[in-house]
PDB file of N, CA, C and O in Angstrom:
ATOM      1  N   UNK A   1      87.328 101.068 105.540  1.00  0.00           N
ATOM      2  CA  UNK A   1      86.403 100.633 104.510  1.00  0.00           C
ATOM      3  C   UNK A   1      85.881  99.255 104.896  1.00  0.00           C
ATOM      4  O   UNK A   1      86.651  98.379 105.291  1.00  0.00           O
ATOM      5  N   UNK A   2      84.602  99.071 104.782  1.00  0.00           N
ATOM      6  CA  UNK A   2      83.965  97.796 105.086  1.00  0.00           C
ATOM      7  C   UNK A   2      83.464  97.161 103.790  1.00  0.00           C
ATOM      8  O   UNK A   2      82.768  97.803 103.002  1.00  0.00           O
ATOM      9  N   UNK A   3      83.822  95.900 103.577  1.00  0.00           N
ATOM     10  CA  UNK A   3      83.425  95.144 102.388  1.00  0.00           C
ATOM     11  C   UNK A   3      82.749  93.856 102.843  1.00  0.00           C
ATOM     12  O   UNK A   3      83.274  93.157 103.710  1.00  0.00           O
ATOM     13  N   UNK A   4      81.602  93.535 102.274  1.00  0.00           N
ATOM     14  CA  UNK A   4      80.934  92.268 102.544  1.00  0.00           C
ATOM     15  C   UNK A   4      81.395  91.275 101.479  1.00  0.00           C
ATOM     16  O   UNK A   4      81.274  91.548 100.285  1.00  0.00           O
ATOM     17  N   UNK A   5      81.919  90.133 101.901  1.00  0.00           N
ATOM     18  CA  UNK A   5      82.456  89.136 100.975  1.00  0.00           C
ATOM     19  C   UNK A   5      81.595  87.876 101.044  1.00  0.00           C
ATOM     20  O   UNK A   5      81.334  87.350 102.126  1.00  0.00           O
ATOM     21  N   UNK A   6      81.159  87.400  99.884  1.00  0.00           N
ATOM     22  CA  UNK A   6      80.333  86.197  99.788  1.00  0.00           C
ATOM     23  C   UNK A   6      81.117  85.087  99.089  1.00  0.00           C
ATOM     24  O   UNK A   6      81.927  85.349  98.201  1.00  0.00           O
ATOM     25  N   UNK A   7      80.865  83.852  99.501  1.00  0.00           N
ATOM     26  CA  UNK A   7      81.491  82.678  98.888  1.00  0.00           C
ATOM     27  C   UNK A   7      80.390  81.725  98.455  1.00  0.00           C
ATOM     28  O   UNK A   7      79.435  81.493  99.196  1.00  0.00           O
ATOM     29  N   UNK A   8      80.523  81.173  97.250  1.00  0.00           N
ATOM     30  CA  UNK A   8      79.496  80.291  96.710  1.00  0.00           C
ATOM     31  C   UNK A   8      80.057  78.934  96.306  1.00  0.00           C
ATOM     32  O   UNK A   8      81.255  78.769  96.079  1.00  0.00           O
ATOM     33  N   UNK A   9      79.141  77.967  96.227  1.00  0.00           N
ATOM     34  CA  UNK A   9      79.422  76.604  95.750  1.00  0.00           C
ATOM     35  C   UNK A   9      80.562  75.983  96.551  1.00  0.00           C
ATOM     36  O   UNK A   9      80.587  76.077  97.778  1.00  0.00           O
ATOM     37  N   UNK A  10      81.501  75.350  95.858  1.00  0.00           N
ATOM     38  CA  UNK A  10      82.555  74.633  96.576  1.00  0.00           C
ATOM     39  C   UNK A  10      83.499  75.558  97.326  1.00  0.00           C
ATOM     40  O   UNK A  10      84.217  75.099  98.215  1.00  0.00           O
ATOM     41  N   UNK A  11      83.523  76.856  96.996  1.00  0.00           N
ATOM     42  CA  UNK A  11      84.346  77.793  97.762  1.00  0.00           C
ATOM     43  C   UNK A  11      83.795  77.933  99.179  1.00  0.00           C
ATOM     44  O   UNK A  11      84.559  77.912 100.144  1.00  0.00           O
ATOM     45  N   UNK A  12      82.489  78.073  99.309  1.00  0.00           N
ATOM     46  CA  UNK A  12      81.921  78.188 100.656  1.00  0.00           C
ATOM     47  C   UNK A  12      82.117  76.890 101.433  1.00  0.00           C
ATOM     48  O   UNK A  12      82.320  76.910 102.648  1.00  0.00           O
ATOM     49  N   UNK A  13      82.056  75.757 100.724  1.00  0.00           N
ATOM     50  CA  UNK A  13      82.285  74.472 101.388  1.00  0.00           C
ATOM     51  C   UNK A  13      83.727  74.353 101.866  1.00  0.00           C
ATOM     52  O   UNK A  13      83.974  73.915 102.990  1.00  0.00           O
ATOM     53  N   UNK A  14      84.680  74.740 101.019  1.00  0.00           N
ATOM     54  CA  UNK A  14      86.098  74.634 101.367  1.00  0.00           C
ATOM     55  C   UNK A  14      86.468  75.588 102.504  1.00  0.00           C
ATOM     56  O   UNK A  14      87.257  75.240 103.382  1.00  0.00           O
ATOM     57  N   UNK A  15      85.899  76.780 102.482  1.00  0.00           N
ATOM     58  CA  UNK A  15      86.223  77.802 103.475  1.00  0.00           C
ATOM     59  C   UNK A  15      85.435  77.601 104.761  1.00  0.00           C
ATOM     60  O   UNK A  15      85.913  77.925 105.848  1.00  0.00           O
ATOM     61  N   UNK A  16      84.231  77.068 104.632  1.00  0.00           N
ATOM     62  CA  UNK A  16      83.383  76.853 105.800  1.00  0.00           C
ATOM     63  C   UNK A  16      82.548  78.065 106.164  1.00  0.00           C
ATOM     64  O   UNK A  16      82.000  78.140 107.264  1.00  0.00           O
ATOM     65  N   UNK A  17      82.449  79.012 105.244  1.00  0.00           N
ATOM     66  CA  UNK A  17      81.656  80.224 105.466  1.00  0.00           C
ATOM     67  C   UNK A  17      80.896  80.575 104.197  1.00  0.00           C
ATOM     68  O   UNK A  17      81.348  80.276 103.092  1.00  0.00           O
ATOM     69  N   UNK A  18      79.739  81.211 104.360  1.00  0.00           N
ATOM     70  CA  UNK A  18      79.009  81.755 103.215  1.00  0.00           C
ATOM     71  C   UNK A  18      79.368  83.213 102.983  1.00  0.00           C
ATOM     72  O   UNK A  18      79.300  83.710 101.858  1.00  0.00           O
ATOM     73  N   UNK A  19      79.753  83.899 104.064  1.00  0.00           N
ATOM     74  CA  UNK A  19      80.076  85.313 103.944  1.00  0.00           C
ATOM     75  C   UNK A  19      80.901  85.770 105.139  1.00  0.00           C
ATOM     76  O   UNK A  19      80.979  85.093 106.164  1.00  0.00           O
ATOM     77  N   UNK A  20      81.508  86.932 104.976  1.00  0.00           N
ATOM     78  CA  UNK A  20      82.208  87.584 106.068  1.00  0.00           C
ATOM     79  C   UNK A  20      82.334  89.068 105.759  1.00  0.00           C
ATOM     80  O   UNK A  20      82.216  89.490 104.609  1.00  0.00           O
ATOM     81  N   UNK A  21      82.572  89.839 106.787  1.00  0.00           N
ATOM     82  CA  UNK A  21      82.763  91.283 106.661  1.00  0.00           C
ATOM     83  C   UNK A  21      84.250  91.561 106.828  1.00  0.00           C
ATOM     84  O   UNK A  21      84.873  91.070 107.770  1.00  0.00           O
ATOM     85  N   UNK A  22      84.828  92.355 105.907  1.00  0.00           N
ATOM     86  CA  UNK A  22      86.245  92.709 105.993  1.00  0.00           C
ATOM     87  C   UNK A  22      86.389  94.209 106.183  1.00  0.00           C
ATOM     88  O   UNK A  22      85.665  95.001 105.580  1.00  0.00           O
ATOM     89  N   UNK A  23      87.317  94.576 107.015  1.00  0.00           N
ATOM     90  CA  UNK A  23      87.653  95.986 107.238  1.00  0.00           C
ATOM     91  C   UNK A  23      89.069  96.205 106.742  1.00  0.00           C
ATOM     92  O   UNK A  23      89.952  95.386 106.999  1.00  0.00           O
ATOM     93  N   UNK A  24      89.289  97.288 106.044  1.00  0.00           N
ATOM     94  CA  UNK A  24      90.622  97.617 105.551  1.00  0.00           C
ATOM     95  C   UNK A  24      90.528  98.456 104.300  1.00  0.00           C
ATOM     96  O   UNK A  24      89.437  98.815 103.857  1.00  0.00           O
ATOM     97  N   UNK A  25      91.676  98.764 103.736  1.00  0.00           N
ATOM     98  CA  UNK A  25      91.735  99.535 102.501  1.00  0.00           C
ATOM     99  C   UNK A  25      91.971  98.572 101.348  1.00  0.00           C
ATOM    100  O   UNK A  25      93.052  97.993 101.236  1.00  0.00           O
ATOM    101  N   UNK A  26      90.982  98.396 100.500  1.00  0.00           N
ATOM    102  CA  UNK A  26      91.058  97.486  99.366  1.00  0.00           C
ATOM    103  C   UNK A  26      90.731  98.260  98.098  1.00  0.00           C
ATOM    104  O   UNK A  26      89.590  98.674  97.894  1.00  0.00           O
ATOM    105  N   UNK A  27      91.732  98.453  97.247  1.00  0.00           N
ATOM    106  CA  UNK A  27      91.524  99.227  96.019  1.00  0.00           C
ATOM    107  C   UNK A  27      90.751  98.440  94.979  1.00  0.00           C
ATOM    108  O   UNK A  27      89.994  99.021  94.201  1.00  0.00           O
ATOM    109  N   UNK A  28      90.931  97.110  94.951  1.00  0.00           N
ATOM    110  CA  UNK A  28      90.316  96.272  93.923  1.00  0.00           C
ATOM    111  C   UNK A  28      89.787  94.974  94.520  1.00  0.00           C
ATOM    112  O   UNK A  28      90.075  94.632  95.666  1.00  0.00           O
ATOM    113  N   UNK A  29      89.006  94.264  93.712  1.00  0.00           N
ATOM    114  CA  UNK A  29      88.525  92.937  94.108  1.00  0.00           C
ATOM    115  C   UNK A  29      89.715  92.020  94.370  1.00  0.00           C
ATOM    116  O   UNK A  29      89.685  91.215  95.301  1.00  0.00           O
ATOM    117  N   UNK A  30      90.762  92.137  93.555  1.00  0.00           N
ATOM    118  CA  UNK A  30      91.933  91.287  93.740  1.00  0.00           C
ATOM    119  C   UNK A  30      92.637  91.561  95.066  1.00  0.00           C
ATOM    120  O   UNK A  30      93.205  90.643  95.658  1.00  0.00           O
ATOM    121  N   UNK A  31      92.613  92.789  95.538  1.00  0.00           N
ATOM    122  CA  UNK A  31      93.213  93.098  96.840  1.00  0.00           C
ATOM    123  C   UNK A  31      92.497  92.335  97.953  1.00  0.00           C
ATOM    124  O   UNK A  31      93.134  91.870  98.897  1.00  0.00           O
ATOM    125  N   UNK A  32      91.190  92.209  97.844  1.00  0.00           N
ATOM    126  CA  UNK A  32      90.415  91.423  98.805  1.00  0.00           C
ATOM    127  C   UNK A  32      90.795  89.956  98.686  1.00  0.00           C
ATOM    128  O   UNK A  32      91.040  89.288  99.690  1.00  0.00           O
ATOM    129  N   UNK A  33      90.843  89.453  97.448  1.00  0.00           N
ATOM    130  CA  UNK A  33      91.200  88.056  97.213  1.00  0.00           C
ATOM    131  C   UNK A  33      92.581  87.740  97.776  1.00  0.00           C
ATOM    132  O   UNK A  33      92.764  86.731  98.457  1.00  0.00           O
ATOM    133  N   UNK A  34      93.536  88.590  97.496  1.00  0.00           N
ATOM    134  CA  UNK A  34      94.908  88.355  97.975  1.00  0.00           C
ATOM    135  C   UNK A  34      94.984  88.374  99.495  1.00  0.00           C
ATOM    136  O   UNK A  34      95.677  87.549 100.090  1.00  0.00           O
ATOM    137  N   UNK A  35      94.282  89.302 100.125  1.00  0.00           N
ATOM    138  CA  UNK A  35      94.290  89.372 101.589  1.00  0.00           C
ATOM    139  C   UNK A  35      93.726  88.093 102.198  1.00  0.00           C
ATOM    140  O   UNK A  35      94.252  87.590 103.192  1.00  0.00           O
ATOM    141  N   UNK A  36      92.666  87.572 101.607  1.00  0.00           N
ATOM    142  CA  UNK A  36      92.073  86.330 102.109  1.00  0.00           C
ATOM    143  C   UNK A  36      92.926  85.122 101.773  1.00  0.00           C
ATOM    144  O   UNK A  36      93.164  84.275 102.634  1.00  0.00           O
ATOM    145  N   UNK A  37      93.392  85.029 100.525  1.00  0.00           N
ATOM    146  CA  UNK A  37      94.128  83.857 100.054  1.00  0.00           C
ATOM    147  C   UNK A  37      95.453  83.666 100.781  1.00  0.00           C
ATOM    148  O   UNK A  37      96.020  82.573 100.748  1.00  0.00           O
ATOM    149  N   UNK A  38      95.948  84.695 101.427  1.00  0.00           N
ATOM    150  CA  UNK A  38      97.189  84.590 102.189  1.00  0.00           C
ATOM    151  C   UNK A  38      97.016  83.704 103.422  1.00  0.00           C
ATOM    152  O   UNK A  38      97.998  83.219 103.986  1.00  0.00           O
ATOM    153  N   UNK A  39      95.768  83.495 103.839  1.00  0.00           N
ATOM    154  CA  UNK A  39      95.487  82.636 104.988  1.00  0.00           C
ATOM    155  C   UNK A  39      95.165  81.226 104.501  1.00  0.00           C
ATOM    156  O   UNK A  39      94.457  81.061 103.507  1.00  0.00           O
ATOM    157  N   UNK A  40      95.670  80.224 105.181  1.00  0.00           N
ATOM    158  CA  UNK A  40      95.520  78.829 104.759  1.00  0.00           C
ATOM    159  C   UNK A  40      94.059  78.429 104.527  1.00  0.00           C
ATOM    160  O   UNK A  40      93.762  77.697 103.583  1.00  0.00           O
ATOM    161  N   UNK A  41      93.157  78.899 105.371  1.00  0.00           N
ATOM    162  CA  UNK A  41      91.748  78.516 105.254  1.00  0.00           C
ATOM    163  C   UNK A  41      91.107  79.016 103.963  1.00  0.00           C
ATOM    164  O   UNK A  41      90.064  78.509 103.550  1.00  0.00           O
ATOM    165  N   UNK A  42      91.723  80.004 103.329  1.00  0.00           N
ATOM    166  CA  UNK A  42      91.162  80.612 102.128  1.00  0.00           C
ATOM    167  C   UNK A  42      91.998  80.327 100.880  1.00  0.00           C
ATOM    168  O   UNK A  42      91.837  81.004  99.865  1.00  0.00           O
ATOM    169  N   UNK A  43      92.889  79.333 100.942  1.00  0.00           N
ATOM    170  CA  UNK A  43      93.800  79.038  99.837  1.00  0.00           C
ATOM    171  C   UNK A  43      93.070  78.726  98.531  1.00  0.00           C
ATOM    172  O   UNK A  43      93.629  78.932  97.454  1.00  0.00           O
ATOM    173  N   UNK A  44      91.845  78.238  98.605  1.00  0.00           N
ATOM    174  CA  UNK A  44      91.062  77.932  97.412  1.00  0.00           C
ATOM    175  C   UNK A  44      90.905  79.174  96.523  1.00  0.00           C
ATOM    176  O   UNK A  44      90.677  79.044  95.320  1.00  0.00           O
ATOM    177  N   UNK A  45      91.025  80.358  97.095  1.00  0.00           N
ATOM    178  CA  UNK A  45      90.878  81.592  96.321  1.00  0.00           C
ATOM    179  C   UNK A  45      92.102  81.888  95.452  1.00  0.00           C
ATOM    180  O   UNK A  45      92.122  82.883  94.729  1.00  0.00           O
ATOM    181  N   UNK A  46      93.115  81.032  95.521  1.00  0.00           N
ATOM    182  CA  UNK A  46      94.280  81.166  94.641  1.00  0.00           C
ATOM    183  C   UNK A  46      94.057  80.530  93.277  1.00  0.00           C
ATOM    184  O   UNK A  46      94.918  80.642  92.404  1.00  0.00           O
ATOM    185  N   UNK A  47      92.936  79.874  93.073  1.00  0.00           N
ATOM    186  CA  UNK A  47      92.660  79.226  91.788  1.00  0.00           C
ATOM    187  C   UNK A  47      92.631  80.266  90.662  1.00  0.00           C
ATOM    188  O   UNK A  47      92.099  81.363  90.832  1.00  0.00           O
ATOM    189  N   UNK A  48      93.204  79.911  89.522  1.00  0.00           N
ATOM    190  CA  UNK A  48      93.254  80.842  88.399  1.00  0.00           C
ATOM    191  C   UNK A  48      91.920  80.953  87.679  1.00  0.00           C
ATOM    192  O   UNK A  48      91.689  81.925  86.959  1.00  0.00           O
ATOM    193  N   UNK A  49      91.043  79.984  87.856  1.00  0.00           N
ATOM    194  CA  UNK A  49      89.749  80.003  87.166  1.00  0.00           C
ATOM    195  C   UNK A  49      88.643  80.673  87.986  1.00  0.00           C
ATOM    196  O   UNK A  49      87.480  80.667  87.581  1.00  0.00           O
ATOM    197  N   UNK A  50      88.994  81.239  89.113  1.00  0.00           N
ATOM    198  CA  UNK A  50      88.045  81.892  90.010  1.00  0.00           C
ATOM    199  C   UNK A  50      87.236  82.966  89.284  1.00  0.00           C
ATOM    200  O   UNK A  50      87.766  83.699  88.448  1.00  0.00           O
ATOM    201  N   UNK A  51      85.971  83.047  89.608  1.00  0.00           N
ATOM    202  CA  UNK A  51      85.118  84.104  89.066  1.00  0.00           C
ATOM    203  C   UNK A  51      84.723  85.025  90.216  1.00  0.00           C
ATOM    204  O   UNK A  51      84.714  84.623  91.379  1.00  0.00           O
ATOM    205  N   UNK A  52      84.393  86.280  89.864  1.00  0.00           N
ATOM    206  CA  UNK A  52      84.050  87.231  90.912  1.00  0.00           C
ATOM    207  C   UNK A  52      82.981  88.198  90.425  1.00  0.00           C
ATOM    208  O   UNK A  52      82.749  88.368  89.228  1.00  0.00           O
ATOM    209  N   UNK A  53      82.344  88.819  91.401  1.00  0.00           N
ATOM    210  CA  UNK A  53      81.316  89.819  91.119  1.00  0.00           C
ATOM    211  C   UNK A  53      81.444  90.941  92.142  1.00  0.00           C
ATOM    212  O   UNK A  53      81.851  90.729  93.285  1.00  0.00           O
ATOM    213  N   UNK A  54      81.086  92.129  91.698  1.00  0.00           N
ATOM    214  CA  UNK A  54      81.013  93.297  92.590  1.00  0.00           C
ATOM    215  C   UNK A  54      79.585  93.806  92.544  1.00  0.00           C
ATOM    216  O   UNK A  54      79.067  94.125  91.474  1.00  0.00           O
ATOM    217  N   UNK A  55      78.957  93.880  93.687  1.00  0.00           N
ATOM    218  CA  UNK A  55      77.568  94.342  93.789  1.00  0.00           C
ATOM    219  C   UNK A  55      76.652  93.600  92.815  1.00  0.00           C
ATOM    220  O   UNK A  55      75.837  94.208  92.121  1.00  0.00           O
ATOM    221  N   UNK A  56      76.802  92.277  92.779  1.00  0.00           N
ATOM    222  CA  UNK A  56      75.967  91.348  92.021  1.00  0.00           C
ATOM    223  C   UNK A  56      76.131  91.460  90.510  1.00  0.00           C
ATOM    224  O   UNK A  56      75.241  91.047  89.766  1.00  0.00           O
ATOM    225  N   UNK A  57      77.258  92.013  90.037  1.00  0.00           N
ATOM    226  CA  UNK A  57      77.559  92.041  88.609  1.00  0.00           C
ATOM    227  C   UNK A  57      78.929  91.433  88.383  1.00  0.00           C
ATOM    228  O   UNK A  57      79.897  91.802  89.049  1.00  0.00           O
ATOM    229  N   UNK A  58      79.014  90.492  87.434  1.00  0.00           N
ATOM    230  CA  UNK A  58      80.297  89.880  87.120  1.00  0.00           C
ATOM    231  C   UNK A  58      81.327  90.957  86.816  1.00  0.00           C
ATOM    232  O   UNK A  58      81.013  91.978  86.204  1.00  0.00           O
ATOM    233  N   UNK A  59      82.558  90.719  87.251  1.00  0.00           N
ATOM    234  CA  UNK A  59      83.615  91.695  87.021  1.00  0.00           C
ATOM    235  C   UNK A  59      84.958  90.974  86.950  1.00  0.00           C
ATOM    236  O   UNK A  59      85.045  89.766  87.170  1.00  0.00           O
ATOM    237  N   UNK A  60      85.991  91.731  86.644  1.00  0.00           N
ATOM    238  CA  UNK A  60      87.348  91.190  86.654  1.00  0.00           C
ATOM    239  C   UNK A  60      87.970  91.472  88.020  1.00  0.00           C
ATOM    240  O   UNK A  60      87.433  92.249  88.810  1.00  0.00           O
ATOM    241  N   UNK A  61      89.089  90.843  88.282  1.00  0.00           N
ATOM    242  CA  UNK A  61      89.754  91.035  89.562  1.00  0.00           C
ATOM    243  C   UNK A  61      90.269  92.459  89.746  1.00  0.00           C
ATOM    244  O   UNK A  61      90.488  92.889  90.878  1.00  0.00           O
ATOM    245  N   UNK A  62      90.463  93.193  88.657  1.00  0.00           N
ATOM    246  CA  UNK A  62      90.971  94.561  88.787  1.00  0.00           C
ATOM    247  C   UNK A  62      89.854  95.598  88.959  1.00  0.00           C
ATOM    248  O   UNK A  62      90.099  96.801  88.864  1.00  0.00           O
ATOM    249  N   UNK A  63      88.638  95.130  89.208  1.00  0.00           N
ATOM    250  CA  UNK A  63      87.497  96.023  89.437  1.00  0.00           C
ATOM    251  C   UNK A  63      87.738  96.865  90.696  1.00  0.00           C
ATOM    252  O   UNK A  63      88.027  96.312  91.757  1.00  0.00           O
ATOM    253  N   UNK A  64      87.623  98.191  90.589  1.00  0.00           N
ATOM    254  CA  UNK A  64      87.817  99.043  91.773  1.00  0.00           C
ATOM    255  C   UNK A  64      86.680  98.882  92.785  1.00  0.00           C
ATOM    256  O   UNK A  64      85.545  98.569  92.425  1.00  0.00           O
ATOM    257  N   UNK A  65      87.009  99.100  94.042  1.00  0.00           N
ATOM    258  CA  UNK A  65      86.032  98.958  95.123  1.00  0.00           C
ATOM    259  C   UNK A  65      85.808 100.272  95.848  1.00  0.00           C
ATOM    260  O   UNK A  65      86.662 101.159  95.855  1.00  0.00           O
ATOM    261  N   UNK A  66      84.634 100.372  96.457  1.00  0.00           N
ATOM    262  CA  UNK A  66      84.284 101.490  97.325  1.00  0.00           C
ATOM    263  C   UNK A  66      83.746 100.912  98.632  1.00  0.00           C
ATOM    264  O   UNK A  66      83.310  99.762  98.682  1.00  0.00           O
ATOM    265  N   UNK A  67      83.782 101.706  99.664  1.00  0.00           N
ATOM    266  CA  UNK A  67      83.247 101.280 100.958  1.00  0.00           C
ATOM    267  C   UNK A  67      81.805 100.831 100.783  1.00  0.00           C
ATOM    268  O   UNK A  67      81.027 101.466 100.071  1.00  0.00           O
ATOM    269  N   UNK A  68      81.457  99.733 101.439  1.00  0.00           N
ATOM    270  CA  UNK A  68      80.095  99.220 101.396  1.00  0.00           C
ATOM    271  C   UNK A  68      79.821  98.265 100.250  1.00  0.00           C
ATOM    272  O   UNK A  68      78.723  97.716 100.159  1.00  0.00           O
ATOM    273  N   UNK A  69      80.802  98.051  99.364  1.00  0.00           N
ATOM    274  CA  UNK A  69      80.599  97.128  98.248  1.00  0.00           C
ATOM    275  C   UNK A  69      80.449  95.693  98.743  1.00  0.00           C
ATOM    276  O   UNK A  69      80.891  95.335  99.835  1.00  0.00           O
ATOM    277  N   UNK A  70      79.820  94.897  97.911  1.00  0.00           N
ATOM    278  CA  UNK A  70      79.701  93.462  98.133  1.00  0.00           C
ATOM    279  C   UNK A  70      80.545  92.775  97.068  1.00  0.00           C
ATOM    280  O   UNK A  70      80.417  93.070  95.880  1.00  0.00           O
ATOM    281  N   UNK A  71      81.401  91.866  97.496  1.00  0.00           N
ATOM    282  CA  UNK A  71      82.255  91.100  96.588  1.00  0.00           C
ATOM    283  C   UNK A  71      81.895  89.635  96.730  1.00  0.00           C
ATOM    284  O   UNK A  71      81.737  89.137  97.845  1.00  0.00           O
ATOM    285  N   UNK A  72      81.764  88.942  95.610  1.00  0.00           N
ATOM    286  CA  UNK A  72      81.455  87.511  95.643  1.00  0.00           C
ATOM    287  C   UNK A  72      82.502  86.737  94.865  1.00  0.00           C
ATOM    288  O   UNK A  72      82.953  87.175  93.807  1.00  0.00           O
ATOM    289  N   UNK A  73      82.885  85.588  95.394  1.00  0.00           N
ATOM    290  CA  UNK A  73      83.816  84.681  94.720  1.00  0.00           C
ATOM    291  C   UNK A  73      83.121  83.343  94.499  1.00  0.00           C
ATOM    292  O   UNK A  73      82.449  82.823  95.389  1.00  0.00           O
ATOM    293  N   UNK A  74      83.292  82.795  93.300  1.00  0.00           N
ATOM    294  CA  UNK A  74      82.669  81.509  92.991  1.00  0.00           C
ATOM    295  C   UNK A  74      83.450  80.822  91.879  1.00  0.00           C
ATOM    296  O   UNK A  74      84.119  81.477  91.079  1.00  0.00           O
ATOM    297  N   UNK A  75      83.355  79.493  91.837  1.00  0.00           N
ATOM    298  CA  UNK A  75      84.048  78.751  90.788  1.00  0.00           C
ATOM    299  C   UNK A  75      83.322  78.926  89.464  1.00  0.00           C
ATOM    300  O   UNK A  75      82.156  79.319  89.449  1.00  0.00           O
ATOM    301  N   UNK A  76      83.998  78.638  88.343  1.00  0.00           N
ATOM    302  CA  UNK A  76      83.343  78.735  87.038  1.00  0.00           C
ATOM    303  C   UNK A  76      82.101  77.845  86.990  1.00  0.00           C
ATOM    304  O   UNK A  76      82.068  76.766  87.581  1.00  0.00           O
ATOM    305  N   UNK A  77      81.110  78.308  86.292  1.00  0.00           N
ATOM    306  CA  UNK A  77      79.858  77.581  86.158  1.00  0.00           C
ATOM    307  C   UNK A  77      79.766  77.044  84.731  1.00  0.00           C
ATOM    308  O   UNK A  77      80.058  77.760  83.774  1.00  0.00           O
ATOM    309  N   UNK A  78      79.365  75.798  84.595  1.00  0.00           N
ATOM    310  CA  UNK A  78      79.182  75.237  83.264  1.00  0.00           C
ATOM    311  C   UNK A  78      77.733  74.780  83.111  1.00  0.00           C
ATOM    312  O   UNK A  78      77.088  74.369  84.075  1.00  0.00           O
ATOM    313  N   UNK A  79      77.256  74.859  81.919  1.00  0.00           N
ATOM    314  CA  UNK A  79      75.885  74.407  81.643  1.00  0.00           C
ATOM    315  C   UNK A  79      75.884  72.959  81.217  1.00  0.00           C
ATOM    316  O   UNK A  79      76.938  72.367  80.985  1.00  0.00           O
ATOM    317  N   UNK A  80      74.707  72.394  81.114  1.00  0.00           N
ATOM    318  CA  UNK A  80      74.706  71.020  80.675  1.00  0.00           C
ATOM    319  C   UNK A  80      73.408  70.398  80.698  1.00  0.00           C
ATOM    320  O   UNK A  80      73.279  69.226  80.345  1.00  0.00           O
TER     321      UNK A  80
END
């Protein structure tokens, strides 16, 4: 299964990437997050306030995935 992963705002700055392609079996968005967060360069994804989207729609971490999905991680956004 191939998943395109996007990083926004300070997550992309901390990780040093805007996106990457992942290969593997990922049942949920959280499975992708956990696989990445296990590596030191992606530790920022361990934040409890992390927001995520699947195919450009906000979702929870338990959102199921299919091959070809796009997953995005970003910090909470506040207005002002």
